C-alpha positions as CSV (number, residue, x, y, z in Angstrom):
1,M,0.0,-0.1,-0.1
2,I,0.8,3.7,-0.3
3,I,2.4,5.5,2.7
4,I,3.5,9.1,2.7
5,R,5.7,11.3,4.8
6,S,8.1,14.3,4.7
7,C,11.8,15.0,5.0
8,R,14.2,17.9,4.9
9,K,15.1,19.2,1.4
10,D,18.4,17.5,1.7
11,M,16.3,14.2,2.2
12,T,17.3,13.8,5.8
13,S,14.9,13.4,8.6
14,Y,15.1,12.6,12.3
15,G,18.4,11.5,13.6
16,G,20.0,12.4,10.4
17,F,18.6,9.4,8.5
18,V,18.9,9.8,4.7
19,W,16.1,9.0,2.4
20,P,16.9,7.7,-1.3
21,E,15.3,9.7,-4.2
22,S,13.9,6.4,-5.3
23,G,14.3,2.7,-4.8
24,P,14.4,0.7,-1.5
25,V,15.0,1.8,1.9
26,E,15.2,-0.1,5.3
27,A,15.4,0.7,8.9
28,T,18.4,-0.5,10.6
29,D,16.8,-0.4,14.2
30,W,13.3,-2.2,13.5
31,D,11.4,-2.7,16.6
32,P,7.9,-4.0,16.0
33,T,6.4,-2.9,19.1
34,P,3.7,-0.2,18.6
35,Q,5.7,2.7,19.8
36,C,7.4,5.7,18.1
37,I,10.8,4.1,18.0
38,G,12.6,1.6,15.9
39,G,11.5,1.7,12.2
40,L,10.4,4.0,9.2
41,H,7.5,6.2,9.8
42,G,4.7,7.6,7.7
43,L,1.0,8.2,7.3
44,Q,-1.7,6.0,6.0
45,P,-4.8,7.5,4.6
46,G,-6.7,9.2,7.4
47,D,-3.7,9.3,9.9
48,N,-3.5,12.8,11.6
49,D,-0.3,12.8,13.5
50,P,2.8,12.9,11.4
51,G,5.1,13.7,14.4
52,T,7.8,15.6,12.8
53,W,6.5,17.2,9.4
54,Y,9.0,19.2,7.4
55,E,6.7,21.9,5.7
56,D,9.4,23.4,3.7
57,G,11.1,20.0,2.7
58,K,10.4,17.0,0.4
59,Y,7.2,14.9,0.2
60,L,7.5,11.1,-0.3
61,A,5.4,8.4,-1.6
62,L,6.4,5.2,-0.3
63,E,5.2,1.5,-1.4
64,V,5.0,-0.6,1.8
65,E,4.1,-4.2,2.2
66,S,0.7,-3.9,4.2
67,T,1.3,-6.8,6.4
68,S,4.6,-5.2,7.9
69,I,2.8,-1.9,8.9
70,V,2.5,-1.5,12.8
71,E,0.0,1.2,13.5
72,I,0.6,3.9,16.3
73,D,-1.7,6.6,17.4
74,G,-2.1,8.9,14.4
75,K,0.5,7.2,12.2
76,C,2.4,4.1,11.4
77,K,5.7,2.4,11.0
78,F,7.3,-0.3,9.0
79,P,10.7,-1.8,8.6
80,R,11.2,-1.2,4.8
81,A,9.8,0.6,1.9
82,K,10.2,1.5,-1.7
83,V,10.3,5.3,-2.7
84,L,7.9,5.8,-5.7
85,Y,7.8,9.5,-5.8
86,V,9.4,12.7,-4.2
87,A,7.6,15.9,-4.5
88,D,8.7,19.5,-3.9
89,D,5.3,20.4,-2.1
90,M,2.3,18.5,-0.9
91,C,0.1,19.8,-3.7
92,D,2.4,18.0,-6.1
93,L,2.3,14.8,-4.2
94,S,-1.4,15.0,-3.8
95,T,-1.8,15.2,-7.5
96,W,0.5,12.4,-8.0
97,L,-1.4,10.3,-5.4
98,A,-4.8,11.0,-7.0
99,A,-3.4,10.2,-10.7
100,H,-2.2,6.7,-9.3
101,G,-5.5,5.9,-7.7
102,D,-4.7,7.1,-4.0
103,P,-6.7,10.2,-3.5
104,G,-6.9,9.7,0.2
105,P,-8.1,11.3,2.2
106,W,-4.5,12.2,3.2
107,Y,-3.4,13.7,6.5
108,R,-6.9,14.9,7.9
109,G,-8.5,14.7,4.6
110,R,-12.2,15.2,4.8
111,S,-14.3,16.9,7.5
112,V,-18.1,17.5,7.6
113,S,-20.0,19.4,10.4
114,G,-23.5,20.6,10.5
115,Y,-25.0,24.0,11.4
116,Y,-22.8,26.2,13.4
117,G,-20.1,23.5,13.1
118,R,-16.5,23.9,12.2
119,S,-14.7,21.4,9.7
120,V,-11.0,21.4,9.4
121,S,-9.1,19.2,6.9
122,G,-5.6,19.2,5.8
123,Y,-3.5,19.2,2.7
124,C,-5.8,18.7,-0.5
125,G,-8.7,17.9,2.0
126,R,-12.3,18.9,1.6
127,S,-14.1,20.6,4.4
128,E,-18.0,21.1,4.5
129,S,-20.1,22.9,7.0
130,G,-23.6,24.0,7.3
131,N,-25.2,27.2,7.8
132,Y,-23.3,29.8,10.3
133,G,-20.6,27.2,10.1
134,R,-16.9,27.7,9.3
135,S,-14.8,25.3,6.8
136,E,-11.1,25.3,6.6
137,S,-8.9,23.2,4.1
138,G,-5.1,23.2,3.4
139,D,-3.3,23.7,0.1
140,C,-5.2,22.4,-2.9
141,G,-8.2,21.8,-0.5
142,H,-11.9,22.7,-1.3
143,S,-14.0,24.3,1.5
144,V,-17.7,24.6,1.2
145,S,-20.0,26.2,3.9
146,G,-23.5,27.5,3.8
147,Y,-25.5,30.5,4.5
148,C,-23.7,33.4,6.7
149,S,-20.6,31.2,7.0
150,R,-16.9,31.4,6.3
151,S,-14.8,29.1,4.0
152,E,-11.0,29.2,4.0
153,S,-8.6,27.3,1.8
154,G,-4.8,27.5,1.2
155,K,-2.9,28.2,-1.9
156,Y,-4.5,26.6,-5.2
157,G,-7.6,25.8,-3.1
158,R,-11.3,26.6,-3.7
159,S,-13.5,28.2,-1.2
160,E,-17.3,28.3,-1.5
161,S,-19.7,30.0,0.8
162,G,-23.4,30.7,0.7
163,D,-25.5,33.9,0.8
164,Y,-24.0,36.5,3.3
165,G,-20.8,34.3,3.4
166,H,-17.1,35.0,3.5
167,S,-14.7,32.9,1.2
168,V,-11.1,33.2,1.6
169,S,-8.4,31.6,-0.6
170,G,-4.7,31.6,-0.6
171,Y,-2.1,32.3,-3.6
172,R,-3.6,31.2,-6.8
173,G,-6.8,30.0,-5.2
174,H,-10.5,30.5,-6.3
175,S,-13.3,31.9,-4.3
176,V,-17.1,31.8,-4.6
177,S,-19.8,33.5,-2.7
178,G,-23.5,34.0,-2.6
179,E,-25.7,37.2,-2.4
180,K,-24.2,39.9,-0.5
181,G,-21.0,37.8,0.3
182,I,-17.4,38.7,0.4
183,I,-14.5,37.2,-1.5
184,E,-10.8,37.3,-0.6
185,I,-7.8,36.1,-2.3
186,S,-4.2,36.6,-1.5
187,W,-1.6,37.3,-4.1
188,W,2.2,38.3,-4.6
189,D,2.9,41.6,-6.3
190,G,6.6,40.8,-6.8
191,T,7.5,42.5,-3.5
192,R,5.0,41.4,-0.7
193,R,1.9,39.5,-0.3
194,R,-1.2,41.4,-0.7
195,I,-4.9,40.7,-0.2
196,A,-7.6,41.5,-2.8
197,I,-11.1,41.8,-1.2
198,G,-14.3,41.9,-3.3
199,Y,-17.9,42.4,-2.4
200,I,-20.6,40.4,-4.2
201,G,-23.1,42.7,-6.1
202,E,-20.3,45.6,-6.3
203,D,-17.7,46.2,-9.2
204,G,-19.4,43.7,-11.4
205,L,-18.8,40.6,-9.1
206,E,-21.6,38.2,-9.3
207,P,-22.9,35.8,-6.8
208,N,-22.0,32.0,-7.2
209,V,-19.4,32.7,-9.6
210,A,-15.8,31.4,-9.1
211,Y,-13.2,34.2,-9.2
212,K,-9.4,34.2,-9.5
213,L,-7.0,37.0,-9.5
214,G,-5.6,38.4,-13.0
215,A,-3.3,41.2,-13.6
216,E,-2.6,43.6,-10.7
217,G,-4.9,41.6,-8.2
218,R,-8.1,42.0,-10.2
219,F,-10.9,39.6,-10.0
220,V,-11.5,37.5,-13.0
221,A,-14.2,35.0,-13.5
222,V,-13.0,31.5,-13.9
223,E,-14.2,29.7,-16.9
224,K,-16.1,26.5,-16.3
225,G,-13.9,23.6,-16.5
226,N,-10.7,25.8,-16.4
227,N,-8.8,25.5,-13.0
228,Q,-5.7,27.4,-14.0
């Protein structure tokens, strides 16, 4: 099965262990007891506690024999693996995983809550909450919430909220909001990060339309079927 994990940019992790760019890798200190010692560590779909997670490092997809996996709270360990893919960011890794039939949910993937609820999901996750709720998802994520609610997603993500809602997306994200809603997308002007805020019903912004940022931080409607 597929396991994911991260490491530093130089392919090292805890204790100076060096991961290969591809091919087999094996722990020299394997201990099958269900504790966070002795072995290679990673995340199965739905695991939520990666321990050390190198946010600015490399992201690995590993092939692991399922019978060798020992589950620990929130993560797992195993004696050996094969490195299938190394990505520069989690968005790239998630795209690779989905293309190879392993869409997850990975690392706090999908979260759903009802009225007044709060949903939180991780990288490339999908969060949904009802009216008056709050949805948050990570990079490449998709957040959907209802009436008078707030949706947030990271870079490359898509946020949707209902009437009177507030949709917030990160760099190169898309935002959608209903009647009297607010959309917010961050962007880089070459010197610093800026935030573009739009009010549905003003300056030509229409409800229930996905917007991205064009030149000089101006809102541009996203054509259907075009996620670029």
